[in-house]
Backbone bond lengths (Angstrom), bond angles and torsions (degrees), N, CA, C in turn:
res aa  C-N    CA-C-N  psi(-1)  N-CA   C-N-CA  omega(-1)  CA-C   N-CA-C  phi
1 M - - - 1.427 - - 1.517 112.96 -
2 D 1.294 116.17 -35.36 1.452 119.34 178.10 1.522 111.30 -63.78
3 L 1.319 115.05 -40.90 1.460 119.70 179.35 1.526 110.16 -65.62
4 G 1.323 117.77 -39.20 1.466 122.39 178.93 1.529 111.33 -64.24
5 E 1.325 115.52 -42.36 1.465 119.75 178.87 1.523 111.02 -66.10
6 L 1.325 114.92 -40.16 1.464 119.46 178.16 1.524 111.61 -62.32
7 L 1.321 116.37 -44.71 1.459 120.32 179.66 1.533 111.14 -65.47
8 A 1.325 116.36 -39.42 1.467 119.77 179.44 1.529 110.44 -64.93
9 A 1.325 117.82 -42.25 1.463 121.98 179.20 1.524 110.63 -65.01
10 A 1.340 116.06 -41.20 1.461 120.16 179.41 1.526 110.73 -65.89
11 A 1.334 116.36 -40.61 1.461 120.39 179.21 1.528 110.41 -65.14
12 E 1.321 115.97 -40.80 1.471 120.16 179.45 1.526 110.99 -64.92
13 A 1.328 116.54 -43.35 1.459 120.79 179.03 1.533 110.34 -65.05
14 G 1.326 116.51 -40.51 1.464 120.40 178.09 1.519 111.75 -64.71
15 A 1.332 116.53 -40.04 1.465 120.29 179.41 1.523 110.67 -65.23
16 K 1.327 117.48 -39.84 1.467 120.97 178.01 1.522 110.68 -63.17
17 Q 1.330 115.60 -41.39 1.467 119.86 -178.84 1.528 111.07 -66.63
18 V 1.327 116.76 -41.90 1.462 120.47 178.56 1.523 110.16 -65.25
19 K 1.337 116.88 -42.07 1.459 120.72 179.41 1.523 110.78 -62.18
20 K 1.330 116.49 -40.07 1.455 121.24 179.49 1.531 111.09 -64.80
21 Q 1.338 116.07 -40.36 1.455 119.96 -179.34 1.527 112.28 -72.44
22 L 1.324 116.81 -32.01 1.453 120.59 -178.96 1.524 112.72 -83.92
23 K 1.320 116.16 -12.02 1.458 120.07 -179.50 1.518 108.98 -61.13
24 R 1.315 115.73 127.28 1.455 120.35 -177.54 1.518 109.93 -68.16
25 R 1.289 115.63 125.06 1.453 120.04 179.54 1.512 109.28 -82.03
26 R 1.307 114.18 133.69 1.448 119.65 176.78 1.513 109.38 -73.46
27 R 1.285 115.67 139.98 1.458 119.17 178.49 1.520 109.98 -69.42
28 G 1.293 115.83 -31.88 1.454 119.81 174.68 1.509 112.10 92.27
29 S 1.294 116.30 119.45 1.450 120.01 178.62 1.522 111.07 -81.52
30 Y 1.310 115.99 -6.60 1.456 120.22 -179.42 1.520 112.42 -80.09
31 L 1.303 117.82 -10.18 1.454 121.02 -179.81 1.521 109.86 -72.87
32 T 1.300 116.60 138.82 1.452 121.52 179.98 1.516 109.80 -75.38
33 R 1.293 115.91 130.79 1.460 120.46 177.68 1.520 108.75 -77.37
34 R 1.297 116.73 134.61 1.459 122.41 179.58 1.524 109.51 -109.14
35 P 1.318 117.18 148.01 1.463 119.34 177.37 1.516 110.76 -64.70
36 G 1.311 115.69 145.27 1.460 120.50 179.32 1.515 110.52 163.98
37 E 1.320 116.82 -151.08 1.463 122.02 -178.22 1.522 112.25 -63.97
38 D 1.329 116.73 -28.63 1.463 121.17 -177.24 1.521 113.29 -79.70
39 T 1.322 118.20 -2.86 1.459 121.39 -176.78 1.529 111.05 -126.46
40 P 1.336 117.72 66.87 1.472 119.37 -176.32 1.528 113.26 -66.28
41 M 1.323 118.08 -32.73 1.463 119.96 -179.89 1.531 110.50 -68.25
42 W 1.335 116.71 -41.16 1.459 119.22 177.94 1.524 110.28 -66.71
43 N 1.328 117.56 -38.30 1.463 120.69 178.93 1.525 110.89 -60.36
44 A 1.333 117.34 -41.49 1.466 121.06 178.48 1.525 110.52 -66.80
45 C 1.331 116.37 -42.21 1.464 120.68 179.03 1.528 110.45 -63.59
46 A 1.318 117.19 -42.94 1.464 121.31 -179.83 1.528 110.82 -64.68
47 A 1.330 117.43 -36.46 1.469 120.19 178.03 1.527 110.61 -65.16
48 L 1.335 116.88 -43.37 1.473 120.21 176.95 1.522 110.73 -63.35
49 L 1.304 115.88 -40.17 1.460 121.16 -179.26 1.528 111.13 -64.88
50 R 1.335 116.50 -44.37 1.471 120.19 178.56 1.525 111.04 -59.51
51 E 1.328 115.36 -39.04 1.461 119.95 -179.81 1.534 110.87 -64.10
52 Q 1.324 116.95 -40.49 1.462 121.30 -179.34 1.528 112.62 -76.05
53 L 1.324 117.49 -19.38 1.467 121.22 -176.66 1.522 113.34 -96.34
54 R 1.318 117.84 16.76 1.469 120.51 179.91 1.524 113.46 -68.30
55 P 1.331 119.85 -40.58 1.471 119.21 -178.27 1.525 112.18 -60.95
56 H 1.314 115.32 145.14 1.465 121.99 -178.41 1.532 110.66 -60.40
57 G 1.326 116.50 131.01 1.456 122.23 176.46 1.521 114.88 89.28
58 S 1.320 117.39 -7.53 1.463 119.46 -176.43 1.534 112.06 -71.64
59 K 1.337 116.96 -32.37 1.470 119.69 178.52 1.525 110.80 -65.45
60 V 1.313 116.14 -41.70 1.467 120.62 179.74 1.519 110.01 -64.49
61 R 1.340 116.78 -43.94 1.465 119.95 179.54 1.523 111.48 -62.79
62 L 1.339 116.41 -42.55 1.463 119.56 178.90 1.530 111.07 -64.89
63 A 1.327 116.64 -43.25 1.470 120.03 179.15 1.528 110.86 -60.32
64 R 1.331 116.90 -41.54 1.471 120.18 177.37 1.517 111.15 -65.28
65 F 1.330 116.54 -40.89 1.458 121.25 178.45 1.531 110.67 -60.90
66 L 1.334 116.34 -40.99 1.462 121.37 -178.91 1.527 112.53 -78.77
67 G 1.337 116.34 -18.02 1.460 120.19 -178.30 1.512 113.07 76.05
68 I 1.331 115.84 33.31 1.470 121.24 179.37 1.519 108.60 -127.37
69 P 1.331 117.59 158.82 1.471 119.38 175.05 1.530 111.27 -67.46
70 K 1.318 116.04 151.67 1.466 120.78 179.19 1.532 111.14 -60.20
71 Q 1.325 116.35 -33.52 1.468 120.25 179.65 1.531 110.95 -63.27
72 R 1.323 116.78 -34.49 1.464 120.27 178.24 1.516 109.96 -64.95
73 L 1.324 116.61 -39.75 1.459 120.81 177.09 1.528 110.25 -63.05
74 S 1.328 116.21 -38.65 1.467 120.13 175.99 1.522 111.14 -65.02
75 D 1.326 116.62 -37.58 1.469 119.91 176.67 1.527 110.44 -61.02
76 Y 1.319 116.74 -39.04 1.463 120.85 179.50 1.520 111.81 -66.49
77 L 1.342 116.07 -43.01 1.459 119.62 -168.37 1.523 115.32 -99.24
78 K 1.319 117.96 -43.61 1.463 120.09 -174.59 1.518 112.38 -95.02
79 N 1.322 116.03 -54.06 1.459 120.22 -173.41 1.522 112.42 -71.11
80 G 1.322 116.83 -30.74 1.463 119.79 -178.14 1.512 112.41 68.34
81 S 1.332 116.47 25.19 1.455 119.28 -177.07 1.518 112.94 -96.37
82 R 1.326 117.47 -10.68 1.456 121.02 -177.54 1.516 110.07 -143.87
83 M 1.331 112.87 163.98 1.460 120.77 170.29 1.516 106.90 -127.94
84 P 1.322 117.10 146.62 1.470 118.68 -179.72 1.519 111.17 -70.45
85 E 1.332 115.33 153.77 1.454 119.17 174.58 1.525 108.20 -73.06
86 A 1.322 116.40 171.74 1.462 121.71 -171.04 1.529 112.88 -58.86
87 E 1.322 117.69 -47.80 1.467 120.33 -177.31 1.526 111.07 -63.12
88 T 1.322 116.63 -42.09 1.468 120.81 178.64 1.521 110.47 -64.91
89 L 1.320 116.79 -40.51 1.460 119.87 178.96 1.528 111.17 -64.04
90 L 1.323 117.14 -39.45 1.470 119.58 177.18 1.526 111.01 -64.17
91 Q 1.320 117.13 -38.33 1.458 120.15 176.83 1.528 110.77 -65.88
92 I 1.321 116.78 -39.23 1.470 121.17 177.97 1.531 109.74 -63.01
93 L 1.334 117.22 -45.22 1.464 120.38 -179.97 1.529 111.29 -63.83
94 N 1.320 117.07 -38.95 1.464 120.89 175.94 1.522 110.11 -63.09
95 W 1.328 117.11 -44.34 1.459 121.46 179.13 1.531 110.29 -61.14
96 L 1.335 116.58 -43.44 1.469 120.62 179.04 1.528 111.11 -61.54
97 A 1.328 116.41 -45.08 1.462 120.11 -179.30 1.525 110.90 -63.01
98 Q 1.322 116.69 -42.89 1.462 120.29 178.78 1.531 111.07 -65.74
99 K 1.319 115.89 -40.05 1.471 121.08 -179.28 1.535 110.56 -64.90
100 Q 1.335 115.86 -42.05 1.465 119.16 179.64 1.527 111.65 -70.61
101 A 1.330 116.78 -22.62 1.462 120.81 176.22 1.517 111.77 -83.04
102 G 1.340 117.06 -3.53 1.455 121.11 176.16 1.521 113.99 98.96
103 R 1.324 117.26 5.32 1.470 120.74 178.74 1.521 108.28 -113.18
104 D 1.317 115.62 139.39 1.467 120.70 176.15 1.526 107.62 -112.25
105 I 1.320 116.12 102.64 1.476 120.03 -176.31 1.523 112.76 -81.70
106 S 1.334 116.77 -2.05 1.462 119.52 179.49 1.515 112.68 -90.10
107 L 1.332 117.12 -1.30 1.471 120.09 179.30 1.497 111.60 -77.62
């Protein structure tokens, strides 16, 4: 009986370990999304933004309009190390639309 109990306990422990290892790990929605191949819409937006930010001083004006440091704007566009939060992205899209309509609201 002792041997039977030992085997049953070992089998139960082994089954728990296998179940734990086979449990599908969640990717996690808490992970920060980074720009790259997985973000085609942001890549298109960043390309349009870079095109509009060619004139001298336009990056500084946009950064002031958005209320962020110029370096943060560089992180979004050049370094590819960050993506803007939702409110900032909406402000960027509004700025782009106004700029393409011939108005510069960052002046």
